[in-house]
C-alpha positions, 0 to 999 in steps of 0.5 A: 255075198258069198257064192254057193254051189248045188251039187248038180252045178258041180257034177255039171263042172266035174264032169266036163272038166273030165270030159274034156280032159279023157275023152278029148285028150285035152288036160290043158284045156280042162284046165283051161275050162277050170280056170276061166269058170270059177274067175267069171263066177267068183266075178258074180260076186262084184256084179251079180246081175251081171248074166241075163235074167232067165224068163219068167217060166224057168223062176220059182216065186219070182225068184231072180234066176239068170245065166252068165255067157263062159264061153260055149258053156252057160252058168244058171245061177239064181240072186238072193239078198246073201248069196249067189248060188250057182245050180247048173253049168250046161254046155251051150250045145245043151237043150238047158231049157228043156232040161230046166223047165222039167225039173221045174214041173217034177217040182210042181207035181 
């Protein structure tokens, strides 16, 4: 199965790495975060339904949207027959449901 990253997911990962390295002054932890996130995303190739399915109100057209908890972060992804689409990577402290709900309502306007 192929893994595809959205621009938002790439931005989420890069900004988290930058925050940990520059604001928290911990480049070792930033490298560790990067390694752990990508290792867990790679695990999805063998077990795409590993994460918990998201509630229906966050999904479009019955798509299989899921979340995978990785430490203090959530990887939001969609599973299709041929690929896994990484949509977002959120800190667990963020109100990710509100963020995703806003994006879905924007699409319906």
